[in-house]
C-alpha positions as CSV (number, residue, x, y, z in Angstrom):
1,M,-97.3,38.4,23.9
2,L,-96.8,34.9,22.5
3,E,-99.7,33.4,20.7
4,E,-100.8,30.0,22.3
5,I,-102.4,27.3,20.1
6,Q,-104.8,24.8,21.7
7,I,-103.9,21.3,20.7
8,M,-106.8,19.8,22.6
9,K,-108.9,20.7,25.6
10,G,-106.5,21.9,28.4
11,W,-103.4,21.6,26.3
12,T,-101.7,24.4,24.5
13,L,-98.5,25.0,22.6
14,P,-95.9,26.2,23.3
15,F,-95.1,24.5,26.6
16,F,-92.0,23.6,28.7
17,P,-91.4,19.9,27.9
18,M,-90.0,17.3,30.3
19,R,-86.2,17.8,30.5
20,P,-83.6,15.4,31.9
21,A,-81.1,16.3,34.6
22,N,-77.5,15.9,33.7
23,G,-75.9,12.8,35.0
24,P,-72.3,11.5,34.8
25,R,-70.6,10.9,31.5
26,L,-70.8,7.4,30.0
27,T,-67.8,5.3,31.1
28,K,-67.3,1.5,30.9
29,P,-68.3,1.0,34.6
30,L,-71.4,3.2,34.1
31,V,-72.4,1.3,30.9
32,V,-72.3,-2.0,32.9
33,E,-74.5,-0.4,35.6
34,I,-76.9,0.9,32.9
35,L,-77.2,-2.5,31.3
36,K,-78.1,-4.1,34.6
37,K,-80.8,-1.4,35.2
38,M,-82.2,-2.0,31.7
39,E,-82.9,-5.6,32.7
40,D,-85.0,-4.8,35.8
41,G,-87.7,-2.9,33.8
42,R,-87.8,0.1,36.1
43,Y,-86.1,2.4,33.6
44,I,-85.9,2.7,29.8
45,Y,-82.9,4.1,28.1
46,Q,-83.2,6.0,24.8
47,P,-80.4,7.4,22.6
48,K,-80.2,11.2,22.9
49,L,-80.0,12.8,19.4
50,N,-77.6,15.8,19.1
51,G,-80.4,18.0,17.9
52,D,-82.9,20.6,19.0
53,R,-85.7,19.7,21.4
54,A,-88.9,20.4,19.6
55,P,-92.4,19.2,20.6
56,L,-94.6,18.9,17.4
57,G,-98.3,19.2,17.3
58,I,-101.0,18.9,14.6
59,V,-103.9,21.3,14.9
60,D,-106.6,21.7,12.3
61,K,-104.5,20.2,9.5
62,R,-101.4,22.3,10.2
63,V,-98.2,21.4,12.0
64,V,-96.9,23.6,14.8
65,V,-93.5,23.1,16.4
66,C,-92.2,24.7,19.6
67,N,-88.9,24.8,21.3
68,R,-88.0,23.9,24.9
69,H,-88.0,27.5,26.0
70,Y,-91.8,28.2,25.5
71,G,-91.3,29.7,22.1
72,W,-91.8,28.7,18.4
73,Y,-89.2,26.7,16.6
74,Q,-87.7,29.1,14.1
75,F,-86.4,26.7,11.4
76,Q,-88.1,24.6,8.7
77,V,-88.9,21.0,9.7
78,A,-88.5,19.0,6.4
79,N,-90.5,15.9,7.3
80,A,-93.3,17.6,9.2
81,G,-95.7,16.9,6.3
82,A,-95.2,13.2,6.8
83,F,-96.7,13.4,10.3
84,Q,-99.4,15.8,9.1
85,A,-100.5,13.4,6.4
86,K,-100.9,10.5,8.8
87,C,-102.0,12.1,12.1
88,G,-105.2,14.0,12.8
89,S,-105.8,17.2,14.7
90,G,-105.1,16.9,18.4
91,T,-101.8,14.9,18.0
92,L,-98.7,15.9,20.0
93,F,-95.2,14.4,20.0
94,D,-92.2,15.2,22.0
95,G,-88.9,14.7,20.1
96,E,-85.9,16.4,18.5
97,V,-85.1,18.0,15.2
98,Y,-81.8,16.7,13.8
99,K,-80.6,17.9,10.4
100,S,-83.9,19.6,9.7
101,N,-86.0,16.4,10.3
102,F,-88.2,15.7,13.3
103,Y,-87.8,12.5,15.2
104,P,-90.3,11.9,18.0
105,F,-89.4,9.8,21.0
106,E,-92.8,9.9,22.7
107,C,-96.4,10.4,21.6
108,L,-98.3,12.5,24.2
109,A,-101.6,12.6,22.3
110,L,-103.0,11.1,19.2
111,E,-106.1,12.7,17.6
112,G,-107.3,14.1,20.9
113,R,-106.6,11.0,23.0
114,S,-104.1,11.8,25.8
115,F,-101.2,9.5,26.7
116,K,-99.6,11.7,29.3
117,A,-100.6,9.3,32.1
118,N,-99.4,6.3,30.2
119,T,-96.0,4.7,30.8
120,V,-92.9,5.9,28.9
121,D,-92.9,2.5,27.2
122,E,-96.4,3.0,25.9
123,R,-95.8,6.5,24.7
124,E,-92.6,5.3,23.0
125,I,-94.4,2.4,21.2
126,I,-97.1,4.8,19.9
127,A,-94.4,7.2,18.6
128,M,-92.6,4.3,16.9
129,Q,-95.8,3.1,15.3
130,M,-96.5,6.6,14.0
131,C,-93.0,6.9,12.6
132,R,-93.5,3.7,10.7
133,L,-96.9,4.9,9.4
134,A,-95.3,8.3,8.4
135,G,-92.3,6.6,6.8
136,V,-89.9,8.3,9.3
137,Q,-86.9,6.5,10.6
138,W,-87.1,5.4,14.3
139,M,-84.0,6.9,15.9
140,Y,-84.4,5.5,19.5
141,K,-83.6,1.8,19.3
142,K,-82.6,0.3,22.6
143,P,-78.9,1.1,23.2
144,T,-76.5,-1.8,23.5
145,R,-73.2,-2.0,25.3
146,A,-71.2,-1.7,22.1
147,W,-73.3,1.3,21.0
148,M,-72.8,3.1,24.3
149,L,-69.0,2.4,24.3
150,K,-68.5,3.7,20.7
151,G,-69.1,7.3,21.8
152,S,-69.8,10.5,19.9
153,S,-66.7,10.2,17.7
154,L,-68.3,7.3,15.8
155,L,-71.9,8.4,16.4
156,P,-72.0,12.1,15.8
157,Q,-75.8,12.2,15.5
158,F,-76.1,11.1,19.1
159,E,-75.1,13.0,22.3
160,G,-75.5,10.1,24.7
161,V,-78.5,8.4,26.4
162,V,-81.5,9.4,28.5
163,R,-82.7,7.3,31.4
164,K,-86.4,7.5,32.1
165,R,-88.5,5.9,34.8
166,S,-90.7,3.6,32.9
167,D,-93.8,4.2,35.0
168,F,-93.5,8.0,35.1
169,P,-96.3,10.1,33.7
170,Y,-95.4,13.0,31.3
171,T,-95.7,16.4,33.0
172,F,-95.1,19.8,31.5
173,L,-92.5,21.9,33.4
174,P,-93.4,25.3,35.0
175,N,-90.3,26.9,33.3
176,S,-87.3,26.3,31.1
177,S,-84.8,26.0,34.0
178,G,-86.3,23.0,35.7
179,T,-85.6,19.3,35.2
180,S,-88.0,16.4,35.4
181,V,-87.9,13.9,38.2
182,G,-87.2,10.5,36.7
183,W,-85.2,11.6,33.6
184,L,-81.4,11.7,33.6
185,K,-79.1,12.3,30.6
186,H,-75.7,10.7,30.3
187,K,-73.4,12.2,27.6
188,F,-70.7,10.5,25.7
């Protein structure tokens, strides 16, 4: 049986994180459509790293990292100590590991304070602030038309973009095969 670790009251790791459904591949017409949707504020778009999905938590001065399949991440995360040094117990990020480094795209809890009910924008801003504090590069700058049209041949660290409903609360999934309402991935 897999050991579960309590991050804070009612929250344990590992868990099944939110997961985008697969949408159509990025084409010039789709990029134009996405740019229009970005302006209305109902959705945010984040670059999708070509890495491993890995929520990271800090519990009692140690870092724990799980995968998206309700298991423990099996590889070393080189920059985990940067988050451990700047964040207290009860902190939880959702993000990706790319080339052995963790890059959070949302902060779900910070030192026991939950942000699950906050908007995607708010969770993203907190994650960005914690990256700055920890000295970790922010990888999820708002995508531009030129960026989206370059494609994976020029941007190998990115797989595409993820569209998220901006007002959508963060919800854990019941299993690894489900997808989250409100999240859609477009690959290059």
